[in-house]
Structures are given as C-alpha cells and as structure tokens.
N, C-alpha and C positions, 0 to 999 in steps of 0.2 A: 427459686433452688440458691445454693453458695455457689461461690465463683469455685471451680476446680474440680465441680463435682460432675458425674456422668451426666450427658443430657446437657451441659450445659447449655441457657440460648446463646451467650454471644459467640463459642466454639473456642474460650480459654477454657484451659484445663482438659489437658484432654484424657486425664486417668492414666493408671498403671497401662489398661489394655492401647490407647493412644500412641502412648508412649513407646511402645513395645513392635507396633507396625512400622513407624514411620511415617514418611509423609506421606498425603493421599495421590497416591499416582495417577489419579485421574485428573488433579490441578494442574492447569495451565502454570510450563515452567520448572513442573519438578522432573526428577532423572528417573526415568526409567533404566530395567536391566537391558543389554543387548541381544536384540533377539534373531539376529543374522546376520549378513553380510550384506554391506551397501552397495548400489551399484558401481560406485568408481572401481570397488574393490575389486569386484567378477571383472570387471573391463581391465586392470590393470591383472588379474593375471593370467584371462584369453590374450592379452598384447604380449607379456613375457613368456607363456606356452608356443606363441607363434613364431615369436623368434628363436626361441630354443626350435624347437622343427627347423625353420627355415635354416639353423644354422648343422642342421644333424640330415637333413637329406642328402642335403648333396653328397658328402662322405658314406652314406648306407646307401646310394645309388651307384656310386660309382664301383663299391666293392662288390654287389648283388649282383650288378650287373657284367663286371670281367670275369668272373670266372665263368657265368655261363656261356662268354663267348667261347672261350679258352677249351671249355668243357666238351662243344660243338664240337670246334676243331679239332679236336684231341679224337673223338670219335669219328670223325668224317675221315680223318687218316686212319684211325685203327679198319673203319669198315674198306676203304681204298685196300690197304694191306689184306685184308681177307679175300676182298676181291680178287686182289692177282698172286694170291696159293692154290683158290680156291679155280681158276684158270689153269695155273703152270696142272694141274694133279687133274684135271679133268682134260688139258687139251696134251697131256704126256705124252701119248703114244706119236702125234704127230709134229709136235716141241720139244725136244728132249732140252734145252737149254733154261728153259724156263720165262719167268716172268719178273722183269724190275721194277721196284717203286722208287722213279727219280724225285730228290726232292729240289729245288732251287733254292733262294731266300724268301721265299712267303707262296710259293703254289710247289705241286707235285703230278705227277703223271705216271700211266704204266705204260711199260714199254716192252712191246714180244720181242723176247730178244731170238727168238728166229725167226719171225718177218721182218725187225727191224724195225719194227712203224711204233707209234705209238698213240694212246688212246686219249682222251680228253685232258684238258687241266684244269687243275680244281684251285683254287685260293681257300689258303689263312684269312679269316677274320682278319678287321682293321685292325694294324698294330701288333697282329701275334706276326712272327716270324721263325724262323728254325736257328736252333742253335747249333754247334755252327752254320754256318751262309752253306744249306743244304742235308744231302745223304743218301742215301739210297740200300733198300733192300731186294736181295733179290731172292726169289723162291725156287726151288728147283721142283724137277716133274712129281718126286718123293713127296714134297710139302714143307723139308724143311727149307731155311732161312738165312740168311747172311746177311748180313750190315757189312757196309761200302769198306770196311778197312779190315771183314774177316774175321776179330771179336764185340763190333759192338753191340751189343743187343736191345736198342733203344734209340728213339729219333727224340729230341728234345724242341716245343715250341714253347714261345717265351714272351712276355708281353714288354716286362717290367724284371728286377731284381727281385719280386717279391710274388709276381704272378706266374707262373711255368706249367707243364703239361709233360710227361713222359710218358710216351706208344710204345710201350714194349713188345718184344717177340722172345719165343724161346725157337734158338735156332733149330735143335731135333726134328720137333713137331712140327714148328710153320705158328705154333699160338699166337694171338695177340691178342694184350690188353692195354688199358689204359691207368697213368696213376696221377692224383694234384699232388706236382711238387710245391708249391709254394701257393 
C-alpha cells in the first residue's frame, strides 16, 4: 500500500476520515472531553454550602424563634384578660366592682376588686417586658373594659425595637385580640 492511503500498515497518513475525527481517545495521553465534576470540585462546593448555612442559620433561628415567644406571651396575656372579663360577668351579682388584670415589668395577675385578692402571677417569656413598665385593664360586671388611664385600649409587650406585640381590647364589649407590631 502506498503511504497516505487508508489502512496503511505503519499508521502514517490517516486519510480524510482520520483527520476529521482527530486523535484516537483510547490512546494513552490523549485529551478527553470532560464528563463531570471532580471529587475536589464537589468537596469544595459542599464546604462552601456548609459555610453559607452556618452563617444563615443563627440569623434565621433568632428571627424565627423570637416571634413565637412573643406571640405566645401575647396570647397568654389575651387569655388572662378574657378570663378576667368572664369572671367579672359571671360574678357580677356578687362583685359589682369587677376584676382587674395588673401588669408589672414582666408579669401580670388578676385582682378581684370586690374581695381585694390576687390570683396567680403569670410571667412573660424571657426578655419580653411591658411597655411602659406595667399597666392595668379593669372589667366591669357588664363585660366592658377600661385601661389604666381610662383611654388606653391596648397593652404593649416588647423585646426589642423591632419585636413587639399589642394586646388590644374593645372598651364597650371587652373583646380582646392580639396584633403583631414589629
């Protein structure tokens, strides 16, 4: 066979087909097209994702856990206000003065105004405080409510400048509800 013809014995001259295909990928040292990621690249990506997660989780945990604590405190306070209202209506014939929920810095309790006795003391969640330090809501035998100043229609509990809840009440009916403030 002549040199440069197809099927040459010595492998010289690959002809038009051989030149179009390029080098034989099965030969040692031949370059292959990349087929995926190397183990080093995968490890690097996993480490970077771990670092990002480590930075994000504390921020998410603080914001996600703080709100439920405030919400639980607000709902517990609202429940206590509803209880005081219910007691005022139920015992109205015997206690014409009603019941008051008195709030201090980080706790609150029910006062029977007719008997002058206090019930159990309840605490807000850690770090949560009344703003201003305290307040009171009085329920009359008809179920109506009045704030400490006679005008106030809410109690505020706060943990920070961005985390706070309002526990509101309707003076005429004594209806109580919670609102997230921040």
